[in-house]
C-alpha positions as CSV (number, residue, x, y, z in Angstrom):
1,M,1.3,64.1,-11.0
2,K,-2.2,64.0,-9.8
3,K,-2.8,60.8,-11.8
4,I,0.3,59.2,-10.2
5,A,-0.8,60.2,-6.7
6,R,-4.3,58.9,-7.3
7,L,-2.8,55.6,-8.7
8,K,-0.6,55.3,-5.5
9,I,-3.6,55.9,-3.3
10,H,-5.6,53.3,-5.3
11,N,-2.8,50.7,-5.0
12,K,-2.5,51.3,-1.3
13,T,-6.3,50.9,-0.8
14,K,-6.3,47.8,-3.0
15,S,-3.4,46.3,-0.9
16,R,-5.2,47.0,2.3
17,F,-8.4,45.4,1.0
18,Y,-6.6,42.2,0.1
19,F,-4.7,42.2,3.4
20,N,-8.0,42.6,5.3
21,L,-9.6,39.9,3.2
22,K,-6.8,37.5,3.8
23,L,-6.8,38.2,7.5
24,R,-10.6,37.6,7.6
25,L,-10.4,34.4,5.7
26,S,-7.6,33.1,8.0
27,N,-9.5,34.0,11.2
28,D,-13.2,33.3,10.5
29,S,-13.5,31.1,7.5
30,F,-13.9,27.5,6.5
31,F,-10.9,27.8,4.2
32,T,-8.4,26.5,6.8
33,M,-5.7,24.0,6.2
34,K,-7.1,21.7,8.8
35,N,-10.5,21.6,7.2
36,L,-9.1,21.1,3.7
37,C,-6.9,18.2,4.8
38,I,-9.9,16.5,6.6
39,F,-12.1,17.1,3.5
40,F,-9.6,15.6,1.1
41,I,-9.1,12.6,3.4
42,I,-12.9,12.1,3.5
43,V,-13.2,12.5,-0.3
44,M,-10.4,9.9,-0.8
45,L,-12.2,7.4,1.5
46,Y,-15.5,7.9,-0.2
47,T,-13.8,7.5,-3.6
48,I,-12.3,4.2,-2.4
49,L,-15.7,3.1,-1.3
50,V,-17.2,3.9,-4.7
51,F,-14.5,2.0,-6.4
52,L,-14.9,-1.1,-4.1
53,D,-18.6,-1.0,-4.6
54,E,-18.5,-0.9,-8.4
55,S,-15.7,-3.4,-8.6
56,Y,-16.8,-6.1,-6.1
57,I,-20.4,-5.5,-5.0
58,T,-22.6,-3.7,-7.6
59,T,-20.8,-5.4,-10.5
60,N,-21.9,-5.3,-14.1
61,S,-23.1,-8.9,-13.9
62,K,-25.3,-8.1,-10.9
63,I,-26.8,-5.1,-12.7
64,F,-27.4,-7.0,-15.9
65,Y,-29.1,-9.8,-14.1
66,F,-31.3,-7.4,-12.2
67,L,-32.4,-5.4,-15.2
68,S,-32.8,-8.3,-17.6
69,Q,-35.6,-9.6,-15.4
70,N,-37.8,-6.6,-16.4
71,Y,-36.4,-5.2,-19.6
72,P,-35.3,-6.6,-23.0
73,N,-31.6,-7.5,-23.4
74,D,-31.0,-4.9,-26.1
75,L,-32.2,-2.1,-23.8
76,V,-30.2,-3.5,-20.9
77,Q,-27.0,-3.7,-23.0
78,D,-27.5,-0.1,-24.2
79,Y,-27.9,1.0,-20.6
80,M,-24.7,-0.9,-19.5
81,K,-22.7,0.8,-22.3
82,S,-24.0,4.2,-21.4
83,S,-23.4,3.7,-17.7
84,E,-19.8,2.5,-18.4
85,K,-19.2,5.6,-20.5
86,W,-20.4,8.0,-17.8
87,K,-19.0,6.1,-14.8
88,W,-16.4,8.8,-14.2
89,V,-19.2,11.3,-13.3
90,G,-19.7,9.5,-10.0
91,Y,-16.1,10.1,-9.0
92,V,-16.2,13.8,-10.0
93,I,-19.5,14.6,-8.3
94,T,-18.5,12.9,-5.0
95,P,-16.5,15.9,-3.7
96,L,-19.3,18.3,-4.7
97,L,-21.9,16.3,-2.8
98,I,-19.8,15.9,0.3
99,G,-19.0,19.7,0.2
100,V,-22.7,20.6,-0.1
101,K,-23.7,18.3,2.7
102,V,-21.0,19.5,5.1
103,L,-21.6,23.2,4.4
104,S,-25.4,22.7,4.8
105,V,-25.1,21.0,8.2
106,A,-22.4,23.5,9.4
107,F,-24.7,26.4,8.3
108,C,-27.5,24.9,10.4
109,L,-25.3,24.5,13.4
110,N,-24.2,28.1,13.0
111,F,-27.7,29.1,14.1
112,L,-26.8,28.0,17.6
113,K,-25.2,31.4,17.9
114,L,-28.8,32.8,18.2
115,F,-29.0,31.2,21.6
116,E,-27.1,32.4,24.7
117,L,-25.1,29.3,25.2
118,P,-21.9,29.4,27.2
119,G,-18.8,29.9,25.0
120,I,-20.8,29.9,21.8
121,D,-19.3,33.3,20.8
122,K,-15.8,31.7,20.6
123,I,-16.9,29.2,18.0
124,N,-16.8,30.2,14.3
125,I,-18.0,28.6,11.1
126,A,-14.7,26.9,10.7
127,D,-15.1,25.0,14.0
128,F,-18.6,23.9,13.0
129,I,-17.3,22.6,9.6
130,S,-14.4,20.7,11.4
131,L,-17.0,19.1,13.6
132,V,-19.2,18.0,10.7
133,L,-16.2,16.7,8.8
134,I,-15.1,14.6,11.7
135,S,-18.6,13.3,12.3
136,E,-18.8,12.2,8.7
137,V,-16.3,9.5,9.5
138,V,-19.2,7.6,11.2
139,F,-20.9,7.1,7.8
140,I,-17.7,6.1,6.2
141,I,-17.3,3.3,8.9
142,G,-20.9,2.3,8.2
143,S,-20.2,2.1,4.4
144,F,-17.1,0.0,5.0
145,Y,-19.2,-2.3,7.2
146,K,-21.7,-2.7,4.4
147,F,-19.0,-3.6,1.9
148,I,-17.5,-6.2,4.3
149,Y,-21.0,-7.6,4.9
150,F,-21.7,-8.3,1.2
151,Y,-18.1,-9.2,0.3
152,W,-17.5,-11.7,3.0
153,L,-20.6,-12.5,5.1
154,N,-23.5,-12.5,2.6
155,T,-22.1,-13.4,-0.8
156,H,-25.4,-14.7,-2.2
157,Y,-27.1,-11.4,-2.6
158,T,-29.1,-9.5,-5.2
159,L,-28.9,-5.9,-6.3
160,E,-32.2,-5.3,-4.4
161,D,-30.5,-6.6,-1.2
162,V,-27.7,-4.0,-1.6
163,Q,-30.1,-1.2,-2.3
164,T,-32.4,-1.9,0.7
165,Y,-29.7,-2.9,3.2
166,Y,-28.1,-0.6,5.7
167,P,-26.1,-2.0,8.7
168,L,-27.6,-1.9,12.1
169,S,-30.9,-0.2,11.0
170,L,-34.5,-0.9,11.5
171,L,-34.8,-1.7,7.8
172,N,-33.2,-5.1,8.6
173,F,-36.3,-5.9,10.8
174,K,-38.8,-4.6,8.2
175,E,-40.7,-7.9,8.0
176,N,-41.4,-7.6,11.8
177,I,-42.5,-4.0,11.6
178,S,-44.3,-3.5,8.3
179,T,-44.2,-4.7,4.7
180,E,-45.1,-1.4,3.1
181,K,-42.4,-0.4,0.5
182,W,-42.7,3.4,1.4
183,L,-41.3,2.6,4.8
184,A,-38.0,1.3,3.5
185,Y,-36.2,4.7,3.4
186,P,-37.5,6.0,6.8
187,L,-36.5,2.7,8.4
188,Q,-33.1,2.9,6.7
189,L,-32.5,6.3,8.4
190,V,-33.1,4.9,11.8
191,N,-29.7,3.2,12.5
192,I,-26.9,3.2,14.9
193,F,-24.5,5.2,12.7
194,E,-27.1,8.0,12.2
195,L,-27.5,8.1,16.0
196,F,-23.8,8.3,16.6
197,Y,-23.5,11.1,14.0
198,W,-26.1,13.3,15.7
199,I,-24.6,12.5,19.1
200,L,-21.2,13.7,17.9
201,L,-22.7,16.9,16.4
202,A,-24.6,17.6,19.7
203,W,-21.6,16.9,21.8
204,G,-19.3,19.0,19.7
205,G,-21.7,21.9,19.4
206,A,-22.4,22.0,23.1
């Protein structure tokens, strides 16, 4: 009888634990239906962008021509076969990279709670994640702009042009600023889309 009573108490305690856990996840967690829906939409759009890039911009012929200028044909062909074999990895890792980025930015925004800002106590981590997910649309627009640029506007391009180009960035004026190669990435980060991204984060977190 004592064992049965203890078992009942244990089951009740276990049920309360799962109820409290479920309640906590629904109230103050990033596992909300809204965030999951936005996340899957963003992953789908990025997957479409990867497919468009591999099919129409960074094609096998462009890659082969670029590599054959510096490496033997046998080595290039082996690389092409290997990359074709592991192409699916890019699609699988896309949701992981997006999730890590979104969670990292939301975690940093969560530090705003350390300051006595008006209404900051009413904002939870789920709200910050929603804000970051919505702001990510800015980079998706920039990526689609880049695809349109090389697919319709600048069709005579090289693989190096694709790697070093970012729409509406200071990198496009690199020749007027500096010819140093190490400045390529910093200049690429200074662009209109990056500015709008941080404006959205600041506006939403305020």
